C-alpha positions in Angstrom: 164.5 -30.0 -108.4 163.5 -27.8 -105.4 161.2 -30.4 -104.2 164.3 -32.6 -103.9 166.3 -30.3 -101.6 163.1 -30.2 -99.5 162.9 -34.0 -99.3 166.0 -34.3 -98.4 166.0 -31.7 -95.6 168.3 -29.5 -96.9 166.4 -26.5 -98.7 168.8 -24.1 -96.5 171.5 -24.7 -98.9 170.2 -23.0 -101.8 169.4 -19.8 -100.2 172.3 -17.6 -99.8 171.5 -16.5 -96.1 173.1 -18.2 -92.7 174.0 -21.5 -94.2 176.1 -19.5 -97.0 177.7 -17.3 -95.2 178.5 -19.7 -92.1 180.5 -22.0 -94.8 182.4 -18.8 -96.0 183.4 -17.9 -92.4 184.2 -21.4 -91.3 186.3 -21.3 -94.3 188.0 -18.2 -93.9 188.9 -18.2 -90.1 190.0 -21.7 -90.7 192.3 -21.0 -94.0 193.8 -17.9 -92.1 194.7 -19.8 -88.9 196.2 -22.4 -91.2 198.8 -20.0 -93.0 199.3 -18.1 -89.7 200.6 -21.4 -88.5 202.6 -21.4 -91.7 205.1 -18.5 -90.7 208.6 -19.7 -89.1 208.4 -20.9 -85.8 210.2 -17.7 -84.6 208.0 -15.4 -86.4 204.8 -17.3 -85.0 205.7 -16.9 -81.2 206.4 -13.0 -81.7 203.0 -12.8 -83.1 201.3 -14.5 -80.1 202.8 -12.2 -77.9 201.6 -9.3 -80.0 197.8 -10.7 -80.3 195.6 -13.7 -80.5 196.1 -15.3 -83.8 192.3 -16.6 -83.3 191.7 -12.4 -83.0 193.6 -11.8 -86.2 191.9 -14.6 -88.0 188.7 -12.8 -86.9 189.5 -9.7 -87.8 190.8 -10.6 -91.3 187.5 -13.0 -91.8 185.4 -9.7 -91.3 186.5 -8.2 -94.7 185.2 -11.4 -96.6 181.9 -11.9 -95.1 181.0 -8.4 -95.9 182.4 -8.9 -99.6 180.5 -12.2 -100.1 177.2 -10.1 -98.5 177.7 -7.6 -101.0 178.5 -10.2 -104.0 175.3 -12.1 -103.1 173.2 -8.8 -104.0 172.8 -7.7 -99.9 169.4 -9.1 -99.7 167.9 -8.8 -96.2 168.3 -12.0 -95.4 172.1 -12.2 -96.1 172.4 -9.0 -94.0 170.6 -10.4 -91.0 173.0 -13.4 -91.1 176.0 -10.9 -91.4 175.0 -9.4 -88.3 174.7 -12.7 -86.7 178.1 -13.5 -87.5 179.7 -10.2 -87.1 178.2 -10.7 -83.2 179.8 -13.9 -83.1 183.1 -12.8 -84.1 182.9 -9.6 -81.7 182.3 -12.3 -78.9 185.6 -13.8 -79.7 187.2 -10.6 -79.7 186.0 -9.8 -76.5 187.1 -12.9 -74.9 183.4 -14.1 -74.6 183.2 -16.6 -77.0 181.4 -19.1 -74.4 178.5 -16.4 -74.3 177.3 -17.5 -77.6 173.7 -17.1 -76.8 174.0 -13.9 -75.7 175.7 -12.5 -79.0 172.7 -14.3 -80.7 170.8 -12.2 -78.5 172.7 -9.0 -79.1 172.0 -9.7 -83.0 168.7 -10.1 -82.6 168.2 -6.8 -80.9 170.3 -5.1 -83.5 167.9 -6.9 -86.1 164.5 -5.9 -84.6 165.4 -2.4 -83.7 166.2 -1.7 -87.2 163.3 -3.5 -88.4 160.7 -5.0 -86.1 158.5 -6.9 -88.8 161.4 -9.4 -89.3 160.4 -11.0 -86.3 157.3 -12.5 -88.5 160.0 -13.3 -91.3 160.6 -16.8 -91.7 164.1 -17.0 -92.4 164.7 -15.0 -89.5 162.7 -17.5 -87.0 164.5 -20.7 -88.8 168.0 -18.8 -88.9 168.0 -17.7 -84.7 166.4 -21.3 -84.3 168.9 -23.2 -85.9 171.9 -21.2 -84.5 170.2 -21.3 -80.7 169.7 -24.9 -81.3 173.7 -25.2 -82.6 174.9 -23.0 -79.7 173.1 -24.9 -77.0 175.0 -28.5 -78.0 178.1 -26.9 -78.2 177.9 -24.8 -75.2 176.9 -28.1 -73.5 179.7 -30.1 -75.0 182.2 -27.6 -73.4 180.6 -27.6 -70.1 180.9 -31.7 -70.4 184.9 -31.9 -71.2 184.7 -35.0 -73.1 188.0 -37.0 -72.4 189.7 -37.4 -75.5 193.4 -38.6 -75.1 194.2 -40.1 -78.7 193.6 -38.9 -82.0 190.7 -41.9 -82.9 189.0 -40.8 -79.4 189.1 -36.8 -80.5 187.8 -37.7 -84.2 184.9 -39.7 -82.5 184.0 -37.1 -80.4 183.9 -34.7 -83.3 182.0 -36.8 -85.1 179.5 -37.2 -82.4 179.2 -33.8 -82.1 178.5 -33.0 -85.8 175.9 -35.7 -85.3 173.9 -33.9 -81.9 174.6 -30.7 -83.8 172.4 -32.1 -86.9 169.5 -33.8 -84.5 169.7 -31.1 -82.4 169.2 -28.7 -85.4 166.5 -30.4 -87.2 164.5 -31.2 -84.1 164.8 -27.7 -83.2 163.1 -26.2 -86.6 160.9 -29.1 -87.3 157.9 -27.7 -86.2 158.5 -24.4 -87.9 159.2 -26.2 -90.9 155.8 -28.1 -90.4 154.0 -25.1 -89.6 155.3 -23.1 -92.9 155.4 -26.2 -95.3 153.8 -29.0 -94.5 157.0 -31.3 -94.0 159.0 -32.9 -92.3 162.3 -34.8 -93.6 163.2 -38.0 -92.1 166.6 -38.1 -93.4 167.5 -34.4 -92.8 169.7 -35.7 -89.9 171.7 -37.9 -92.2 171.8 -35.7 -95.3 172.8 -32.8 -93.8 176.0 -34.6 -92.0 176.8 -34.9 -95.9 175.4 -32.4 -98.1 176.1 -29.4 -95.6 180.1 -30.4 -95.9 180.0 -31.1 -99.7 178.7 -27.6 -100.4 180.8 -26.2 -97.4 183.9 -27.3 -98.4 183.6 -28.5 -102.2 180.8 -26.2 -103.8 180.7 -23.0 -102.6 184.6 -22.4 -102.6 185.2 -23.8 -106.1 182.1 -21.8 -107.3 183.8 -18.4 -105.4 187.2 -18.9 -106.6 185.9 -19.1 -110.2 183.6 -16.2 -109.3 186.5 -14.1 -108.8 188.7 -15.4 -111.4 185.8 -14.3 -114.0 186.0 -10.7 -112.9 189.6 -10.9 -114.8 188.4 -12.9 -117.8 185.7 -12.7 -120.2 184.3 -16.4 -119.3 183.7 -18.8 -116.2 187.0 -20.4 -115.4 186.8 -23.9 -114.7 183.5 -24.6 -116.4 184.0 -28.2 -116.6 185.2 -29.0 -113.0 182.1 -26.5 -111.8 179.8 -29.1 -114.0 181.2 -32.0 -112.5 181.2 -30.8 -109.3 177.9 -29.4 -109.0 176.1 -32.5 -111.0 177.4 -35.3 -108.2 176.0 -32.3 -105.7 172.6 -32.5 -107.1 173.0 -36.9 -107.4 173.4 -36.5 -103.9 170.5 -34.5 -102.7 168.3 -37.1 -105.5 169.6 -39.6 -103.6 168.6 -39.0 -100.1 165.1 -37.6 -101.5 164.3 -41.0 -103.2 164.6 -42.6 -100.1 161.8 -44.7 -98.8 159.8 -42.6 -96.1 162.3 -39.4 -96.9 159.5 -36.8 -96.0 156.3 -36.7 -94.3 153.5 -34.2 -94.9 151.8 -33.6 -91.5 148.8 -31.3 -90.7 150.6 -27.7 -89.8 150.7 -27.3 -86.4 148.9 -24.3 -84.8 150.1 -21.9 -82.5 149.5 -23.9 -79.2 151.0 -26.9 -80.9 154.2 -24.7 -81.8 154.0 -23.5 -77.9 154.1 -27.0 -76.8 156.6 -28.6 -79.0 158.9 -25.3 -77.7 158.2 -26.1 -73.9 159.0 -30.0 -74.6 162.3 -29.4 -76.5 163.4 -26.5 -74.0 162.4 -28.8 -71.0 164.0 -31.7 -72.6 167.5 -30.1 -72.8 167.6 -29.1 -69.6 166.5 -32.4 -68.1 169.3 -33.9 -70.8 171.8 -31.8 -69.8 171.0 -32.0 -65.9 171.7 -35.9 -66.1 174.7 -35.7 -68.4 176.3 -33.4 -66.2 176.1 -35.5 -63.5 177.5 -38.2 -65.7 180.6 -36.7 -66.5 181.3 -34.4 -63.9 179.4 -36.4 -60.5 181.0 -34.0 -57.9 180.6 -30.6 -59.3 176.7 -31.0 -60.1 173.5 -32.4 -58.7 171.8 -36.1 -59.3 168.5 -34.6 -58.9 166.6 -34.0 -62.2 164.6 -30.6 -62.2 160.9 -31.7 -61.3 159.3 -28.9 -62.7 161.0 -29.5 -66.1 160.2 -33.0 -65.8 156.4 -31.8 -65.6 156.4 -29.2 -68.4 158.0 -31.9 -70.4 155.2 -34.5 -69.8 152.1 -31.9 -70.1 153.8 -30.1 -73.2 154.1 -33.8 -74.6 150.5 -34.8 -74.1 149.2 -32.0 -75.6 151.5 -32.6 -78.7 150.3 -36.2 -79.0 146.5 -35.0 -78.7 147.1 -32.4 -81.4 148.3 -35.0 -84.0 146.1 -37.8 -83.3 143.1 -35.5 -83.4 143.4 -35.3 -87.1 143.2 -38.9 -87.7 140.1 -39.4 -85.8 137.4 -40.8 -87.6 134.5 -38.1 -89.4 131.3 -38.5 -88.3 129.4 -36.3 -91.0 130.1 -35.8 -94.6 131.7 -32.6 -96.2 132.0 -30.8 -99.5 134.8 -28.3 -99.6 135.9 -25.8 -101.9 139.3 -24.3 -101.3 140.1 -20.5 -102.8 142.2 -21.6 -105.7 141.7 -18.0 -107.4 140.0 -18.2 -110.7 139.8 -22.0 -111.0 137.5 -25.0 -110.1 138.3 -27.2 -107.0 136.0 -29.4 -104.7 136.9 -32.1 -101.8 134.1 -34.4 -101.2 135.3 -36.3 -98.0 132.9 -38.9 -96.7 132.3 -40.2 -93.3 134.2 -43.2 -93.9 137.3 -41.6 -94.5 137.3 -41.7 -97.9 137.9 -38.8 -100.2 136.6 -37.7 -103.9 138.5 -34.3 -105.5 136.7 -32.8 -108.7 139.2 -30.9 -110.3 142.5 -29.2 -108.9 142.9 -25.7 -109.9 145.4 -24.3 -111.7 147.4 -21.1 -113.4 147.6 -20.5 -117.3 151.4 -20.6 -116.9 154.1 -22.4 -114.6 154.9 -19.5 -112.3 152.8 -20.5 -109.7 151.7 -23.9 -109.0 148.5 -23.8 -107.4 148.4 -28.0 -106.6 151.7 -27.1 -104.7 150.9 -24.3 -103.2 147.2 -24.2 -102.3 145.8 -27.7 -102.7 148.1 -29.9 -101.4 148.8 -28.1 -98.3 145.1 -27.7 -97.6 144.6 -32.0 -97.9 147.6 -32.1 -95.8 146.4 -30.1 -93.2 143.3 -31.8 -92.7 145.2 -35.4 -92.5 144.2 -36.3 -96.1 147.2 -38.2 -98.0 144.8 -40.3 -100.3 142.6 -39.2 -103.1 140.3 -42.4 -103.5 138.9 -40.9 -106.8 140.2 -38.0 -108.6 138.0 -36.2 -111.7 139.1 -34.1 -114.3 136.1 -32.0 -115.3 137.7 -31.2 -119.0 141.2 -30.2 -119.7 141.7 -26.1 -119.2 144.6 -25.0 -117.1 142.4 -23.6 -114.3 140.9 -27.4 -113.7 143.8 -29.5 -114.8 147.2 -27.8 -114.0 146.7 -28.4 -110.1 146.0 -32.0 -110.8 149.6 -32.8 -111.6 151.4 -32.1 -108.7 148.7 -34.1 -106.6 148.9 -37.1 -108.9 153.1 -36.9 -108.2 152.8 -36.7 -104.2 149.4 -38.1 -103.5 148.1 -41.7 -103.2 145.7 -42.0 -106.0 143.1 -44.5 -106.4 141.5 -44.1 -109.6 141.4 -40.6 -112.3 138.1 -40.2 -114.2 138.2 -37.9 -117.3 136.3 -37.3 -120.3 138.7 -38.3 -122.5 137.6 -35.6 -124.6 140.1 -32.5 -126.2 142.9 -34.5 -125.4 145.0 -32.3 -127.6 145.2 -29.2 -125.4 148.3 -28.0 -124.0 149.3 -30.0 -121.0 147.1 -32.9 -121.4 149.7 -35.2 -122.4 151.8 -34.3 -119.6 149.1 -35.2 -116.9 148.7 -38.4 -118.8 152.6 -39.3 -118.6 152.4 -38.5 -114.9 149.3 -41.0 -114.3 150.8 -43.6 -116.2 154.2 -43.3 -114.5 152.7 -43.7 -110.7 150.3 -46.5 -112.5 147.3 -44.9 -111.3 143.7 -46.3 -112.6 142.4 -44.0 -115.5 139.0 -44.3 -116.8 137.4 -42.2 -119.5 133.7 -41.9 -118.2 130.6 -40.5 -120.1 126.7 -40.0 -119.1 126.3 -43.0 -120.3 127.8 -44.8 -117.2 125.8 -46.5 -114.5 126.4 -44.6 -111.0 129.1 -45.7 -108.6 128.7 -46.4 -104.9 131.9 -45.2 -102.9 131.1 -45.8 -99.5 127.6 -44.0 -98.8 128.2 -41.6 -101.5 126.6 -42.1 -104.9 128.5 -40.6 -107.7 126.5 -40.1 -111.1 127.6 -38.5 -114.1 125.0 -36.2 -115.7 126.8 -34.6 -119.1 127.9 -35.3 -121.6 126.5 -38.0 -123.6 128.1 -39.8 -125.9 127.9 -38.1 -129.2 127.5 -34.6 -127.9 128.3 -31.8 -130.5 128.7 -28.2 -128.6 127.2 -25.6 -130.5 128.8 -23.2 -129.7 131.1 -21.3 -132.2 134.4 -20.8 -130.2 136.6 -24.0 -129.5 137.2 -22.5 -125.8 133.6 -22.3 -125.3 132.9 -25.7 -126.7 135.6 -26.9 -124.7 133.9 -25.7 -121.9 130.5 -27.1 -122.6 132.2 -30.6 -122.7 132.8 -30.7 -119.1 132.1 -33.7 -117.0 129.1 -33.1 -115.0 128.9 -35.0 -111.6 126.2 -35.6 -109.3 126.7 -37.0 -105.6 124.2 -38.2 -103.7 125.4 -38.2 -99.9 123.4 -38.8 -96.5 120.2 -37.5 -98.1 121.6 -34.7 -100.2 122.8 -33.9 -103.3 125.5 -32.3 -104.7 125.7 -31.1 -108.7 129.6 -30.1 -109.7 129.2 -28.6 -113.4 132.6 -27.8 -114.2 132.4 -25.1 -116.9 129.2 -26.2 -118.9 127.6 -23.6 -121.1 123.8 -23.0 -122.1 124.2 -25.9 -124.7 125.0 -28.2 -122.3 122.5 -27.0 -119.8 119.4 -28.0 -122.8 120.6 -31.4 -123.3 120.9 -32.3 -119.9 117.1 -30.5 -119.4 116.2 -32.8 -122.3 118.3 -36.2 -121.3 117.5 -36.1 -117.4 114.3 -35.9 -116.0 115.5 -35.5 -112.5 118.4 -32.3 -111.7 117.1 -31.6 -108.5 119.9 -30.6 -105.8 120.7 -29.3 -102.9 124.0 -27.5 -104.0 125.3 -26.7 -107.1 128.7 -25.5 -107.8 127.9 -22.6 -110.1 128.8 -23.4 -113.8 131.5 -21.5 -115.5 132.4 -18.9 -112.4 129.3 -17.6 -113.0 129.3 -16.4 -116.4 126.6 -14.9 -118.1 126.5 -17.6 -120.7 125.3 -20.5 -118.4 122.9 -20.9 -115.6 120.1 -20.0 -117.6 116.7 -19.6 -116.1 115.3 -23.0 -117.1 118.3 -24.8 -115.5 117.9 -23.2 -112.1 114.1 -23.8 -112.5 115.0 -27.3 -112.9 117.6 -27.8 -110.3 116.5 -25.6 -107.8 119.2 -25.5 -105.2 119.5 -24.1 -101.8 123.1 -23.1 -102.1 125.4 -21.9 -104.7 128.8 -22.3 -104.4 130.8 -19.5 -107.2 134.1 -20.7 -107.5 136.0 -17.4 -108.9 139.4 -15.0 -108.2 139.0 -11.9 -106.8 139.0 -9.2 -109.2 139.4 -11.6 -112.2 139.8 -9.9 -115.7 136.3 -11.6 -116.5 134.2 -9.8 -114.4 133.1 -13.0 -112.9 130.3 -13.5 -111.6 127.9 -11.8 -113.7 125.2 -9.3 -112.2 122.9 -11.1 -114.5 123.8 -14.5 -112.8 123.5 -13.2 -109.4 120.4 -11.9 -110.1 119.0 -15.0 -111.6 120.2 -17.2 -108.2 119.2 -14.5 -105.9 115.5 -14.8 -107.7 115.2 -18.5 -107.6 116.0 -18.4 -103.6 119.6 -19.5 -103.9 121.7 -18.6 -101.2 125.4 -17.7 -102.9 128.4 -18.1 -101.5 131.7 -16.7 -103.6 135.3 -17.7 -102.8 136.4 -14.1 -104.2 134.7 -12.7 -101.1 134.1 -15.5 -98.5 137.2 -17.1 -98.9 137.6 -21.4 -98.6 134.0 -22.7 -98.1 133.1 -26.0 -95.6 129.5 -27.3 -96.4 128.7 -30.0 -93.7 126.0 -32.3 -94.2 123.9 -32.2 -90.9 120.7 -33.7 -89.9 118.8 -30.5 -90.1 120.4 -29.4 -93.5 123.7 -27.9 -95.1 125.7 -25.5 -92.6 128.3 -23.5 -94.6 131.2 -22.2 -92.9 133.2 -19.5 -94.4 137.1 -18.6 -93.7 136.2 -14.9 -93.9 133.9 -15.1 -90.6 137.1 -16.6 -89.4 139.7 -14.5 -90.1 141.1 -11.5 -88.3 140.9 -7.8 -89.5 143.3 -5.3 -89.2 141.7 -2.7 -87.3 141.8 1.0 -88.6 143.1 3.2 -86.0 141.8 6.4 -88.2 138.3 5.5 -87.6 138.2 5.3 -83.3 134.3 4.9 -83.2 134.8 1.2 -85.4 137.4 -0.1 -82.8 135.4 -1.7 -80.5 132.8 -3.6 -83.4 136.3 -4.3 -85.5 137.8 -6.0 -82.3 134.9 -8.0 -81.0 134.7 -9.5 -84.7 138.1 -10.5 -84.3 137.6 -12.3 -81.0 134.7 -14.1 -82.5 136.9 -15.0 -85.6 139.3 -16.5 -83.0 136.5 -18.3 -80.9 135.6 -19.7 -84.0 138.9 -21.1 -85.3 139.0 -22.9 -81.7 136.0 -24.3 -81.8 136.8 -25.5 -85.3 140.4 -26.9 -83.8 
């Protein structure tokens, strides 16, 4: 359901923060003003002589906002939203309602003085950007004083303002949403104009009214009505989320792209404002468009176009990448032709953390990858399989290979159902199948052979030894992806395969001492070994004995728990390994002054490497 809200561009509705408090403020303020107008005419006129009804409504709205904040649990994001709304109401009480941006700045100042780290919080950034966009549009609308003499004209103006607010909010927050979530909703402009009023004027008031009544009763009042409204609300969200091209997953823009987007949107707003002011008030406004803003918009727009197109440029060389998926396996082979092969997708042993959605999918989107031409599942254990489920649902997949063994393991039936629902070609393979050419890569299966029986006594270990072993020959180099095989599988491969020589090996079973036997290493003789392993894992992988064997064999060993994500590039001179650790900035330890210079030099080196990669 959360994915549907994200696809529809209305994720903010399901978090109790600015949107919910704003709805409560609008409802309370409007209801109080409406009730004041119901007073007898003479009493109403006496009231207006003593105080402004708007200010009375503002004062009476404050207790309801505070009560709702406490009722919602008083979370940090909710309190921040309360401060923003209090600042807006204070501006009205001080006759400064046209200085909305000043109130916004004051609210930001109070929040950051209390908690300077809040500036790095996603909800803080998105909340203030949204309010800034809304305030800018509303203030410009007030300056324009769009004429609306008839009731129909005023209704059209209100509808147009709603559309402009929705568009401006979507445009203002889109770069940050893409940066944090690799997602831009293409239907958010329309969906917000329908779903937000639905939630604000029906769902939230009904739920709040029922919740207050439940304090006086032992059960929730109006359960059938609440269920009906909630179902219709979810149906509306589902409708928008399933529209064609409802969402797009771009590469996460970097800081330079975010700065270019901010400059482009800011200068664009100034240009549009000057044009509209001259159109509606030609005598009081200049007809000249600020040239410096046009230059800023042109340069920043060009930078945005370049940053978007760079991800879709053809690759000159092939790579094999190992995202850091914790205690699990995942390997991505990208070919110079643009085709992609994914072997395993990582995964957790429960559903509390979706590795496919949180790690692997963003990793692919950040490289502009939306299609996986070949997906291989080595064996159906959770740390290899569970991450593939989200990828099957969210990516275009050309074909999927599995061994077809151990189909009764938990989660495998769900994966098969997802594959069938998407209509993806599904193939059961073994070592008896001939090699397959995918562009310039030869993909061969070395294990298990038909009829292979593991000598392992424990069922889990036997399932590991039945892992698919994939050999990929690419541009004169050989990669060996070994799954979780043990020594019995290694012995079988030594007997049945004459040539196991490889340049890079994915170390079997995360470096367990039950694999990577000395005879196997002597036959494979890898130049580079990759251990995909979780930090401080409970299995104590990789085993010190295995590490010693690889060191003795002259293999350069890299580990995802220490080095982070790894990228191996096929180069004419050999294989070039890049680790995320060398590109990650480190916190400077203030206690040790003697190391400040060294740490600072390391951070600048990391920045240079990341800029060079980009």
